[in-house]
C-alpha positions as CSV (number, residue, x, y, z in Angstrom):
1,M,13.3,5.2,-101.8
2,L,14.6,7.2,-98.3
3,A,10.7,6.8,-97.1
4,A,10.7,3.2,-97.5
5,A,14.0,3.1,-95.9
6,L,13.1,5.2,-93.0
7,A,9.7,3.5,-92.8
8,L,11.7,-0.2,-92.8
9,I,14.6,1.1,-90.2
10,G,11.4,2.9,-88.2
11,A,9.5,-0.3,-88.3
12,M,12.2,-2.9,-86.6
13,I,13.2,-0.5,-84.0
14,W,9.5,-0.3,-82.9
15,G,9.1,-4.5,-82.9
16,G,12.3,-4.2,-81.1
17,A,11.1,-1.4,-78.7
18,D,8.0,-3.6,-77.9
19,F,10.8,-6.8,-77.4
20,L,12.6,-4.4,-74.5
21,G,9.6,-3.5,-72.9
22,G,8.1,-6.8,-72.7
23,L,11.5,-8.4,-71.3
24,A,11.5,-5.4,-68.9
25,S,7.9,-6.4,-67.7
26,R,9.8,-10.2,-66.6
27,R,12.1,-8.2,-64.2
28,M,9.6,-5.4,-63.0
29,A,5.6,-4.5,-63.4
30,A,4.3,-3.7,-66.7
31,V,2.6,-0.5,-65.7
32,R,5.9,0.7,-64.3
33,V,7.8,-0.7,-67.3
34,T,5.5,1.8,-69.4
35,L,5.8,4.7,-67.1
36,F,9.8,4.9,-67.8
37,T,9.9,3.7,-71.2
38,G,7.1,7.0,-71.6
39,L,9.8,9.3,-69.8
40,A,12.7,8.2,-71.7
41,A,10.7,8.8,-75.3
42,L,9.6,12.2,-74.0
43,V,13.2,12.7,-73.8
44,V,13.6,12.0,-77.2
45,L,10.9,13.5,-78.8
46,L,11.0,16.9,-77.3
47,P,14.4,17.5,-79.0
48,S,12.9,15.7,-81.9
49,Q,10.4,19.0,-82.2
50,L,13.2,21.0,-83.4
51,L,14.0,18.6,-86.4
52,V,10.5,17.3,-87.5
53,G,8.5,21.0,-86.7
54,G,5.2,21.2,-85.6
55,T,2.4,23.6,-84.5
56,W,0.0,23.6,-81.2
57,S,-2.9,23.6,-81.3
58,W,-6.2,22.4,-78.8
59,A,-7.2,20.5,-81.2
60,D,-4.2,18.4,-82.4
61,S,-3.2,18.7,-78.7
62,G,-6.6,16.9,-77.5
63,W,-6.3,14.0,-79.8
64,G,-3.0,13.4,-78.5
65,A,-4.0,13.6,-74.8
66,G,-6.4,10.4,-76.3
67,V,-3.8,8.8,-78.0
68,G,-1.5,8.9,-74.9
69,A,-4.3,7.1,-72.8
70,L,-5.1,4.6,-75.3
71,Y,-1.1,4.1,-76.0
72,A,-0.8,4.0,-72.0
73,V,-3.6,0.6,-71.4
74,G,-2.3,-1.0,-75.0
75,L,1.5,-1.1,-73.5
76,V,0.6,-1.6,-70.2
77,C,-1.6,-4.4,-71.4
78,L,1.4,-5.5,-74.3
79,Y,3.8,-5.7,-71.7
80,A,2.2,-7.6,-68.9
81,G,1.2,-10.3,-71.7
82,F,4.5,-10.1,-73.0
83,A,5.6,-10.8,-69.2
84,T,3.9,-14.6,-69.2
85,G,3.5,-15.3,-73.0
86,P,5.4,-15.6,-75.6
87,M,6.2,-12.8,-77.7
88,I,7.0,-14.3,-80.7
89,I,3.1,-15.3,-80.8
90,L,1.4,-12.4,-79.0
91,S,3.1,-9.7,-81.2
92,P,1.8,-10.1,-84.7
93,L,-1.4,-10.8,-83.1
94,A,-1.6,-7.4,-81.6
95,A,-0.2,-6.4,-84.8
96,V,-3.5,-7.7,-86.7
97,L,-6.1,-6.7,-84.4
98,S,-4.1,-3.1,-84.3
99,A,-5.2,-3.0,-88.4
100,I,-8.3,-5.0,-88.5
101,V,-9.8,-1.8,-85.6
102,P,-9.4,1.2,-88.0
103,A,-10.5,-0.9,-90.9
104,L,-13.9,-1.7,-89.2
105,W,-14.6,1.8,-87.6
106,A,-14.2,2.9,-91.5
107,V,-17.2,0.8,-92.3
108,A,-18.8,1.3,-89.2
109,V,-18.8,4.8,-89.0
110,E,-17.5,6.4,-92.1
111,G,-19.1,4.6,-94.5
112,E,-16.4,3.3,-96.5
113,A,-15.8,-0.1,-98.4
114,L,-13.9,-2.7,-97.4
115,G,-11.6,-3.6,-100.9
116,P,-10.9,-7.3,-101.9
117,L,-7.7,-6.9,-99.9
118,A,-9.1,-6.0,-96.4
119,W,-11.3,-9.3,-97.3
120,V,-8.7,-11.6,-98.1
121,G,-6.8,-9.5,-94.8
122,A,-9.7,-10.6,-92.7
123,A,-9.5,-14.6,-93.9
124,C,-5.3,-14.6,-93.4
125,A,-6.2,-13.3,-90.3
126,L,-8.6,-15.5,-89.4
127,T,-6.4,-18.5,-90.3
128,A,-3.0,-17.1,-88.7
129,V,-5.3,-17.0,-85.1
130,V,-6.4,-20.4,-85.8
131,L,-2.9,-21.9,-86.9
132,I,-1.0,-20.2,-83.6
133,T,-3.6,-20.8,-81.3
134,R,-4.7,-24.5,-82.1
135,A,-1.4,-26.0,-83.3
136,R,-0.2,-28.8,-81.7
137,G,2.9,-31.1,-81.5
138,E,6.4,-30.9,-79.7
139,H,7.2,-27.5,-80.5
140,A,3.8,-26.1,-80.2
141,V,3.4,-22.7,-78.1
142,R,-0.3,-22.2,-77.0
143,P,-0.6,-19.3,-75.4
144,R,-2.4,-18.8,-71.8
145,A,-5.8,-17.0,-71.7
146,V,-4.4,-14.3,-69.6
147,P,-1.8,-13.4,-72.0
148,L,-3.8,-13.4,-74.7
149,L,-6.8,-11.7,-73.6
150,L,-4.4,-9.1,-72.5
151,T,-2.7,-8.7,-76.0
152,V,-6.2,-8.5,-77.6
153,I,-7.0,-5.3,-75.5
154,A,-3.6,-4.1,-76.4
155,G,-4.1,-4.6,-80.0
156,V,-7.8,-2.7,-79.7
157,A,-6.2,0.1,-78.3
158,F,-3.5,0.2,-80.5
159,G,-6.0,0.6,-83.4
160,A,-8.1,3.0,-81.6
161,F,-5.2,5.0,-80.7
162,V,-4.2,5.1,-84.8
163,I,-8.1,6.4,-85.4
164,L,-7.4,9.0,-83.1
165,L,-3.4,10.2,-84.3
166,D,-5.3,10.0,-88.1
167,R,-7.4,13.2,-86.7
168,T,-4.3,15.5,-86.1
169,S,-3.1,17.5,-88.5
170,D,-0.2,17.6,-91.2
171,A,1.4,20.8,-89.5
172,S,1.4,19.3,-85.9
173,G,4.2,17.7,-86.6
174,V,5.5,15.3,-83.5
175,T,3.5,17.9,-81.1
176,P,0.4,15.0,-80.4
177,L,3.3,12.4,-79.7
178,I,4.7,14.7,-77.1
179,V,1.2,14.7,-75.8
180,S,0.5,11.6,-75.8
181,R,4.0,10.7,-74.1
182,A,3.1,13.7,-71.3
183,V,-0.6,12.2,-70.8
184,L,0.7,8.4,-70.9
185,V,3.7,9.1,-68.2
186,A,0.8,11.3,-65.8
187,L,-1.7,8.3,-66.4
188,T,1.0,5.5,-65.6
189,G,2.5,7.5,-63.2
190,A,-0.5,7.7,-61.1
191,A,-1.0,4.3,-61.0
192,V,2.1,3.2,-59.5
193,V,1.9,5.8,-56.9
194,A,-1.7,4.6,-56.1
195,L,-0.5,0.8,-56.1
196,A,2.8,1.7,-53.9
197,V,0.0,3.8,-51.3
198,R,-2.0,0.5,-51.3
199,R,0.7,-2.0,-50.3
200,R,1.5,-3.6,-47.1
201,A,4.9,-2.6,-45.3
202,A,5.6,-6.0,-45.5
203,T,5.3,-5.9,-49.9
204,R,7.1,-2.7,-49.7
205,S,10.2,-4.6,-47.7
206,A,10.2,-6.9,-50.1
207,E,10.3,-5.5,-53.0
208,T,12.8,-2.6,-51.4
209,A,14.9,-5.9,-50.9
210,L,14.5,-7.3,-54.8
211,S,14.9,-3.2,-56.1
212,A,18.6,-3.7,-55.5
213,G,18.5,-7.1,-57.5
214,S,16.6,-7.6,-60.5
215,R,14.8,-4.0,-61.1
216,A,17.7,-2.3,-62.2
217,P,18.2,-3.9,-65.3
218,G,14.7,-4.0,-65.7
219,L,14.3,0.0,-65.8
220,R,17.7,0.0,-67.5
221,I,15.9,-2.2,-70.6
222,A,12.5,-0.2,-70.0
223,L,14.6,3.1,-70.9
224,A,15.9,1.4,-73.8
225,A,12.2,1.0,-74.9
226,G,11.3,3.9,-74.7
227,V,14.2,5.6,-76.9
228,C,13.5,2.7,-79.2
229,D,9.9,3.9,-79.1
230,A,10.1,7.3,-79.7
231,A,12.9,7.1,-82.4
232,A,10.5,4.8,-84.5
233,N,7.9,7.2,-84.0
234,V,9.6,10.1,-85.4
235,L,11.4,7.5,-88.5
236,I,7.8,6.6,-89.4
237,L,6.3,10.2,-88.9
238,L,9.3,11.3,-90.9
239,A,8.3,8.5,-93.6
240,L,4.7,9.7,-94.1
241,R,5.7,13.5,-94.3
242,S,8.0,12.4,-97.6
243,G,6.6,9.0,-98.7
244,D,3.5,7.5,-100.4
245,L,1.2,6.7,-97.3
246,A,0.5,3.5,-99.2
247,I,4.3,2.0,-99.0
248,V,4.8,3.7,-95.6
249,G,1.7,2.0,-94.0
250,V,2.5,-1.6,-95.9
251,L,6.4,-1.6,-94.9
252,Q,5.2,0.1,-90.8
253,A,3.2,-2.7,-90.9
254,L,6.3,-5.4,-91.2
255,Y,6.9,-4.0,-86.7
256,P,6.4,-7.5,-84.9
257,G,9.2,-8.8,-87.7
258,G,11.4,-7.1,-85.3
259,T,10.5,-9.0,-81.9
260,V,9.8,-12.2,-83.6
261,L,12.8,-12.2,-84.3
262,L,14.2,-10.8,-80.9
263,A,12.3,-13.5,-79.1
264,A,14.1,-16.3,-81.5
265,L,17.3,-15.5,-80.9
266,V,17.9,-13.9,-77.4
267,L,14.9,-15.7,-75.4
268,R,14.9,-19.1,-78.1
269,E,11.3,-18.9,-78.4
270,R,10.4,-21.9,-81.0
271,L,7.5,-22.9,-82.7
272,A,5.7,-25.5,-84.5
273,S,5.8,-25.5,-88.3
274,P,2.2,-24.6,-88.7
275,Q,2.8,-21.8,-86.1
276,W,5.5,-20.6,-88.2
277,I,2.9,-20.8,-91.0
278,G,0.8,-18.5,-89.3
279,L,2.9,-16.1,-88.0
280,A,3.6,-15.5,-91.7
281,L,-0.3,-14.9,-92.4
282,A,-0.7,-12.8,-89.6
283,L,1.9,-10.2,-91.0
284,G,0.7,-10.5,-94.8
285,A,-2.9,-9.8,-93.0
286,A,-1.6,-6.6,-91.3
287,V,-0.2,-5.5,-94.7
288,L,-3.2,-6.3,-96.3
289,F,-4.9,-3.8,-94.2
290,A,-2.7,-1.2,-94.6
291,L,-3.0,-1.5,-98.7
292,A,-6.4,-1.6,-98.5
């Protein structure tokens, strides 16, 4: 019961972190948002080492570094997609892709066979994509090509980082997560500096004038997203250490529910009836892949 509660709370907080990151990206560049979320996450994860424990090793640190690189790509793309597209649609699509990628890896590389639940999940996922992207009607929202492509890249990156994170040892605790966030901060920090160097003086002046306005709330939201992201990761890790993997995996797969709920309540995003069915199928597909 404790593991299930931790996993469900962690999943909802994780969905909230994605929403906050997307919201911040509507006020400042997605790469900056990712940098600040990574910094905030590090502040939370470092003391959590005392709570969760874990041993350092070169192997686990190496996997953690790979996770950080993929997570940086995934978050930048996800936030950039959320900045211009409907979160209520894009979040479940990213979740489905992040569940499909490890399943395909298990089949293609590790020689595992997909069970019946995985095939049902694949059918649900395909149906969900059709319903979400092809629906018509007064309230139908069809995401544009660029946010959709960014979401696909994000979903694939998240799925790949799950594969790498699975390579870490149980004894590592939150060590790989700390290393991953440090790498994320280093990569996105370098990207922010490089972009700043390339800007012209006029662009810098315009952004300086803007910084006192919309960027300040964007920064606060990004930091809140980082705290939520780290807290969710720690809760899910604790759930995995104290409960059944299948139960935790299913509940963790529901994390887009937090994003969808906040997008509907805060941003008043609306969908046509077929798209709501598609969202339900997308969440169901993620759960089925977690069970498979």
